[in-house]
C-alpha positions in Angstrom: -3.5 26.0 8.6 -6.6 23.8 9.1 -6.1 20.5 10.8 -9.5 18.9 11.4 -9.1 15.2 12.5 -12.1 12.9 12.5 -12.4 9.8 14.6 -14.9 7.0 14.6 -15.3 5.1 17.9 -18.3 3.0 18.8 -19.0 0.5 21.6 -21.0 -1.6 19.1 -17.7 -2.7 17.6 -17.3 -4.8 20.8 -20.3 -7.0 20.0 -18.4 -9.3 17.6 -17.1 -11.6 20.3 -16.7 -15.2 21.3 -16.3 -17.0 24.7 -13.2 -18.9 23.4 -9.8 -17.5 23.3 -8.9 -15.6 20.1 -6.3 -12.9 19.4 -9.0 -10.8 17.7 -11.4 -10.0 20.5 -13.1 -6.9 22.0 -10.4 -6.5 24.7 -8.1 -5.4 21.9 -9.8 -2.0 21.8 -12.1 -1.8 24.8 -9.7 0.3 27.0 -8.3 2.1 23.9 -11.8 3.3 23.0 -12.3 4.8 26.5 -8.8 6.5 26.3 -9.6 7.9 22.9 -12.9 9.3 24.1 -11.4 10.8 27.2 -8.2 12.2 25.7 -9.2 13.2 22.1 -12.9 14.2 22.2 -11.9 17.8 22.5 -9.2 17.7 19.9 -10.7 15.4 17.3 -14.2 15.5 15.8 -16.0 12.3 16.9 -18.0 11.1 13.9 -21.0 8.9 14.3 -20.6 5.8 12.1 -23.3 4.1 10.0 -24.2 0.7 8.8 -22.8 0.0 5.4 -25.5 -1.2 3.1 -25.2 -4.5 1.2 -25.0 -2.4 -2.0 -21.8 -0.9 -0.7 -20.4 -4.3 0.3 -21.3 -6.1 -2.9 -19.0 -3.7 -4.9 -16.2 -5.8 -3.3 -17.7 -9.1 -2.1 -19.7 -11.6 -4.0 -23.3 -12.3 -3.3 -22.4 -16.0 -2.8 -19.9 -15.0 0.0 -22.5 -12.9 1.7 -25.0 -15.8 1.7 -22.3 -18.1 3.2 -21.8 -15.6 6.0 -25.5 -15.5 6.8 -25.7 -19.3 6.9 -22.6 -19.8 9.1 -23.4 -17.0 11.5 -26.3 -18.9 13.0 -24.6 -22.3 13.3 -23.6 -23.7 16.7 -19.9 -23.8 15.8 -18.6 -20.2 15.5 -15.6 -21.5 13.5 -17.7 -23.5 11.0 -16.8 -21.1 8.2 -13.0 -20.6 8.9 -10.6 -21.9 11.5 -9.5 -18.3 12.4 -12.5 -16.2 11.6 -15.4 -16.7 14.0 -19.0 -15.8 13.1 -21.6 -15.1 15.7 -25.1 -13.7 15.8 -23.9 -10.1 15.8 -20.9 -10.5 13.5 -22.3 -9.4 10.2 -24.0 -6.4 11.7 -20.8 -5.4 13.5 -18.8 -5.9 10.3 -21.3 -3.6 8.5 -20.8 -1.0 11.1 -17.0 -1.2 10.7 -17.2 -0.7 7.0 -19.9 2.0 7.5 -17.7 3.9 9.9 -15.1 4.2 7.2 -17.6 5.3 4.6 -18.9 8.1 7.0 -15.3 9.4 7.4 -14.7 9.1 3.7 -17.8 11.3 3.0 -16.5 13.9 5.5 -13.1 14.0 3.9 -14.5 14.4 0.4 -17.0 17.1 1.4 -14.1 19.0 3.2 -15.6 18.6 6.6 -12.4 16.9 7.7 -8.8 16.9 6.7 -7.7 13.5 8.0 -9.4 10.7 10.0 -8.9 7.5 12.0 -11.4 4.6 12.1 -11.1 2.7 15.4 -13.0 -0.3 14.2 -13.2 -4.0 14.3 -13.3 -6.7 13.0 -10.4 -5.9 10.7 -10.7 -6.3 7.0 -7.6 -6.5 4.7 -7.5 -10.3 4.5 -11.1 -10.6 3.4 -11.1 -11.5 -0.3 -14.0 -10.8 -2.7 -15.2 -14.4 -2.3 -14.1 -15.4 1.2 -13.3 -14.2 4.7 -10.2 -15.2 6.6 -7.6 -14.1 9.1 -10.1 -12.6 11.5 -11.6 -10.4 8.6 -15.2 -10.5 7.5 -15.6 -7.4 5.2 -12.7 -5.6 3.6 -13.2 -2.2 5.1 -10.5 -0.4 3.1 -11.5 -1.9 -0.2 -15.2 -1.2 0.3 -14.2 2.4 1.1 -12.1 2.7 -2.1 -15.0 1.3 -4.2 -17.4 3.8 -2.6 -15.1 6.6 -3.4 -14.8 5.5 -7.1 -18.6 5.1 -7.4 -19.8 8.1 -5.4 -17.1 10.7 -6.1 -15.6 9.5 -9.4 -12.1 9.1 -8.0 -9.7 7.2 -10.2 -6.3 7.5 -8.4 -6.7 6.1 -4.9 -3.6 5.0 -3.0 -3.9 2.3 -0.3 -0.9 1.9 2.0 -0.8 -1.2 4.2 1.8 -1.4 7.0 0.2 -4.3 8.9 2.7 -7.1 9.6 0.7 -9.4 7.4 0.1 -9.0 3.7 -3.3 -7.6 2.8 -4.2 -10.4 0.3 -7.9 -9.4 0.1 -7.1 -5.8 -0.8 -4.6 -6.9 -3.4 -7.1 -9.3 -5.0 -9.8 -6.6 -5.1 -7.7 -4.2 -7.2 -5.2 -6.5 -9.0 -6.4 -5.6 -12.5 -7.1 -1.9 -12.2 -4.9 1.3 -12.3 -7.5 3.3 -10.4 -6.4 2.0 -7.1 -2.7 1.5 -6.3 -2.0 -0.9 -3.4 1.4 -0.5 -1.6 2.0 -3.1 1.1 4.9 -3.3 3.5 4.8 -6.6 5.4 6.8 -9.5 6.8 7.6 -12.3 4.3 6.8 -16.0 4.8 4.0 -15.6 7.3 0.2 -15.7 7.0 -1.3 -15.4 4.4 1.9 -16.4 2.6 1.2 -14.0 -0.3 2.5 -10.6 -1.2 5.8 -11.4 -3.1 7.6 -8.6 -4.8 6.8 -10.2 -8.2 3.1 -9.8 -7.6 2.6 -6.5 -9.5 -0.9 -6.6 -10.9 -2.2 -7.7 -14.3 -3.9 -6.1 -17.3 -4.5 -2.4 -16.7 -3.4 -3.0 -13.1 0.2 -4.1 -14.1 2.5 -2.1 -11.9 -0.2 -0.8 -9.6 0.3 -3.5 -6.9 3.6 -2.9 -5.0 4.6 -5.4 -2.4 7.6 -4.9 -0.1 8.1 -8.2 1.8 10.7 -7.7 4.5 12.6 -10.0 6.8 11.9 -10.7 10.5 13.8 -8.4 12.9 13.5 -5.4 10.6 12.7 -2.3 12.7 12.4 1.4 12.6 15.4 2.3 10.4 14.5 -0.2 7.6 10.7 0.5 7.7 11.2 4.3 7.7 13.6 4.1 4.8 11.5 1.8 2.7 8.2 3.6 3.3 9.8 7.0 2.6 11.5 5.9 -0.6 8.6 4.0 -2.1 6.1 6.8 -1.1 8.3 9.4 -2.8 8.2 7.4 -6.0 4.5 6.5 -5.9 3.1 9.8 -4.8 5.1 12.0 -7.1 4.2 9.9 -10.1 0.7 8.6 -9.3 -0.6 11.8 -7.7 -3.3 10.1 -5.6 -6.6 12.0 -5.0 -6.9 10.4 -1.5 -4.7 8.1 0.7 -6.3 5.2 2.6 -4.1 3.3 5.1 -4.6 -0.2 6.4 -3.1 0.7 9.8 -2.0 -2.6 11.4 0.0 -2.5 14.7 1.0 -6.1 14.9 4.5 -5.2 13.6 5.2 -3.7 17.1 8.1 -5.3 18.9 5.8 -6.3 21.8 3.2 -8.0 19.6 3.8 -11.7 19.2 2.0 -11.9 15.9 5.1 -11.1 13.9 8.9 -10.9 14.1 9.1 -7.2 13.1 10.5 -5.0 15.8 8.9 -1.5 15.3 8.8 0.8 18.3 5.8 2.8 19.4 7.4 6.0 18.2 7.6 4.6 14.6 3.9 4.7 14.1 3.9 8.4 14.9 6.8 8.9 12.4 5.1 6.8 9.7 1.8 8.7 10.2 3.6 12.1 9.8 5.4 10.8 6.7 2.2 9.7 5.1 0.5 12.9 6.1 3.3 14.9 4.6 2.7 13.2 1.2 -1.1 13.5 1.5 -0.6 17.3 2.0 1.6 17.3 -1.1 -0.7 15.3 -3.4 -4.3 15.4 -2.3 -4.9 18.4 0.0 -4.3 16.3 3.0 -7.1 13.8 2.5 -6.0 10.8 4.6 -8.1 8.0 6.1 -6.4 5.5 8.5 -8.3 2.3 9.3 -7.4 -0.1 12.1 -6.4 -3.6 11.0 -4.2 -5.8 13.3 -2.6 -5.2 16.6 -3.2 -7.9 19.3 -1.3 -6.7 22.3 -3.7 -4.2 23.9 -0.9 -2.3 25.7 1.3 -1.7 22.6 -1.8 -1.2 20.4 -3.1 1.6 22.8 0.3 3.3 22.9 0.7 3.1 19.1 -2.7 4.3 18.2 -2.4 7.3 20.5 1.0 8.0 18.9 -0.8 7.9 15.5 -3.5 10.3 16.6 -1.0 12.7 18.2 0.9 12.7 14.9 -2.3 13.4 12.9 -3.0 16.4 15.2 0.5 17.8 15.0 1.5 20.3 12.3 5.1 19.4 11.5 7.4 21.9 9.7 9.7 20.7 7.0 10.4 17.3 5.6 10.9 14.3 7.8 14.4 12.9 7.7 14.7 9.3 6.5 17.7 7.3 7.8 19.5 5.3 5.2 19.6 1.6 5.6 21.9 -0.5 3.4 20.0 -3.8 3.9 16.7 -2.1 3.2 18.2 -0.3 0.2 19.0 -3.7 -1.4 15.3 -4.5 -1.4 14.6 -1.2 -3.2 17.2 -1.3 -5.9 16.4 -4.9 -6.9 12.6 -4.5 -6.7 10.7 -5.4 -9.9 8.4 -2.3 -9.4 11.2 -0.3 -11.1 10.0 -1.9 -14.4 7.0 0.4 -14.1 8.1 3.4 -12.0 11.1 5.7 -12.2 13.3 5.8 -9.1 
């Protein structure tokens, strides 16, 4: 069975940086990028990224927002636009490269040059709304990729899975009123950006195509595996996605202080295998994973390599999903059942 895994890694993603202390900085991925080159170059296909054009970006972000970015990127105060999201001379170009790396991988998946792929990019993107950036995010890489796939390849059933510890508010807003992109987010409740309640289900044609699973602090591997497995089973079997995009955030790791979730390194390998299993079932394995959060460089490195190992491994048979009573309570009472059959 074919198993061609693509990987975008580029030192130019390190150029978005600031001298002040920030959780989102080049050191997050500097060593990880070297590890990936040394350990996976012979096993993965290293794909050269490209700069996303403004035409690609404006399918998601407003022209007014792009003009704001240009103005603030040349100001003396790098936090003049947002208290968390700094803008420097190289920030817009680096963000274009991040989005463009995803587009290059998406092209390779759609032309059958690759089966699955991982974009080791920064800055992250899922908090960037159509009209503003926030939460370290400049351009919404996953949303730009989804719109590119709709425009360039005519896809109308795209599944976005987001397991970052924080809700992907920007991705939700981008597709809240369409049924051509289904957004499934598993995140900690009551932390930044304080959105993503279970009752946020989409509107108009998009009603039922936004599925939020807000969980409690201290949830870990059993609860996450159970919830991801059960929701994916429902969604994939009924929606039949043509491709799966993943906002792969690693800040839910037990050693990452950005959340209270207690996932182990091994969970990210299990989750990847589970998602890959459903991609094989529904869309000929087309799966693109895009780096979002993850702010402890040690746990991020271990978790990303676990993800890559899982993408490269052919697993036989279905993955067992451990039952969790407290997680099941979130499932049986979830308002998504008004739209989907359990």
